[in-house]
C-alpha positions in Angstrom: -78.1 30.8 -251.9 -76.5 27.7 -253.3 -74.3 27.6 -256.3 -75.3 25.6 -259.4 -72.8 22.9 -258.7 -73.5 21.3 -255.3 -71.1 18.4 -254.5 -72.1 15.8 -252.0 -69.2 14.0 -250.5 -70.0 10.6 -248.9 -67.5 8.5 -246.9 -67.7 6.1 -244.0 -65.4 6.7 -241.0 -61.9 5.3 -241.1 -60.0 4.6 -244.3 -62.9 5.8 -246.5 -62.9 9.3 -245.2 -59.1 9.4 -245.1 -58.9 8.6 -248.8 -61.6 11.1 -249.7 -59.9 13.9 -247.7 -56.6 13.2 -249.4 -58.1 14.7 -252.6 -59.9 17.6 -251.0 -58.1 20.1 -253.2 -60.3 18.8 -256.1 -63.3 20.6 -254.6 -61.5 23.4 -252.8 -63.6 26.6 -252.9 -66.7 24.7 -254.2 -70.1 24.3 -252.6 -69.9 20.9 -250.8 -71.5 19.0 -248.0 -70.4 15.8 -246.3 -72.4 12.7 -245.4 -70.8 10.2 -243.1 -71.6 7.4 -240.7 -70.6 8.7 -237.2 -71.6 11.7 -235.1 -67.9 12.3 -234.1 -66.8 12.4 -237.7 -69.8 14.6 -238.7 -68.8 17.1 -236.0 -65.2 17.2 -237.2 -66.2 17.6 -240.8 -68.6 20.4 -240.0 -65.6 22.6 -239.4 -65.0 22.4 -243.2 -68.5 22.3 -244.6 -72.0 21.3 -243.8 -72.1 17.7 -242.7 -74.8 15.0 -242.1 -74.8 11.8 -240.1 -76.6 8.8 -241.4 -75.3 6.0 -239.1 -73.4 2.8 -239.8 -75.0 0.1 -242.0 -74.2 -2.9 -244.0 -76.0 -5.8 -245.7 -76.0 -7.9 -242.5 -78.1 -5.3 -240.6 -81.2 -4.8 -242.8 -83.3 -2.7 -240.3 -80.4 -0.3 -239.8 -79.7 -0.2 -243.6 -83.4 0.8 -244.2 -83.0 3.6 -241.6 -79.9 4.8 -243.4 -81.6 4.7 -246.7 -84.4 7.0 -245.6 -81.9 9.4 -244.0 -80.0 9.4 -247.4 -83.3 10.2 -249.2 -83.9 13.1 -246.9 -80.4 14.5 -247.4 -80.5 14.2 -251.2 -83.9 15.9 -251.4 -82.6 18.7 -249.3 -79.2 19.2 -250.9 -80.1 18.4 -254.6 -76.5 17.5 -255.5 -75.3 17.9 -259.0 -72.3 15.7 -258.2 -71.9 12.8 -255.7 -68.4 11.7 -254.9 -67.9 8.7 -252.7 -65.3 6.3 -251.4 -68.0 4.1 -249.8 -69.5 2.2 -248.3 -73.2 1.4 -248.3 -74.5 4.9 -247.7 -72.2 6.1 -250.5 -73.8 3.6 -252.8 -77.3 4.7 -251.8 -76.4 8.4 -252.2 -75.0 7.8 -255.7 -78.1 6.0 -256.8 -80.5 8.6 -255.2 -78.6 11.5 -256.7 -78.5 9.9 -260.1 -82.2 8.9 -260.1 -83.7 11.9 -258.5 -81.5 14.7 -259.9 -79.4 13.3 -262.6 -76.3 13.8 -260.5 -72.9 13.0 -261.9 -71.4 10.1 -259.9 -67.7 9.7 -259.1 -66.8 6.6 -257.2 -63.3 6.0 -255.8 -62.9 2.5 -254.7 -60.8 1.7 -251.7 -57.1 0.8 -252.0 -57.8 -2.3 -249.9 -59.8 -3.9 -252.7 -56.9 -5.6 -254.6 -58.9 -8.3 -256.5 -62.2 -6.6 -257.2 -64.0 -3.4 -256.2 -66.1 -3.4 -253.0 -69.7 -4.7 -253.2 -70.9 -1.1 -253.1 -68.4 -0.2 -255.9 -69.6 -3.0 -258.1 -73.2 -1.8 -257.6 -72.3 1.8 -258.5 -70.0 0.9 -261.5 -72.9 0.8 -264.0 -74.1 4.3 -263.2 -70.8 6.0 -262.4 -69.6 8.8 -264.7 -66.1 8.3 -263.3 -65.1 5.1 -261.6 -61.6 5.2 -260.1 -59.7 2.1 -259.1 -56.5 2.2 -257.1 -55.1 -1.0 -258.6 -54.2 -0.9 -262.2 -54.7 -4.7 -262.7 -58.4 -4.3 -262.0 -58.9 -2.3 -265.2 -59.0 -5.7 -267.0 -62.2 -6.5 -265.2 -63.6 -3.0 -265.2 -62.8 -1.4 -268.5 -64.7 1.8 -268.1 -62.8 2.5 -264.8 -59.8 4.7 -264.6 -56.5 4.3 -262.7 -54.5 7.4 -261.7 -52.3 5.8 -259.0 -53.1 5.4 -255.3 -54.5 8.0 -253.1 -52.8 6.9 -249.9 
């Protein structure tokens, strides 16, 4: 018995998940699940909510990226998210597109604080479909006018 609003939270290990967890009060008490890139992190996150492991991937490892894509498809079809929130990286981008295309999910992208000159590649790919695109550097609003800046997360 799932609530009407299912939030899928996607973040890679390290800084991506740290930034996402900093805003966890935003979905407190809601129906959420996590999708991440390492088994260790998946096991840790499962103490808070259901969690899925997709594996690490990037544009330099095409075969692994294809495997991650199909794992993401399987998760989106199972979870049917109404909202996808991601801090990156590639799997977050894939989940945003899959959620939007397959279920009309609202997409919230929070780009990493480390991206001081331009959003990440995944962020730039998600920007056109994002319902809310959050930058952590105010100066980037000049280049990404539909983005929002609310200060830094970390």
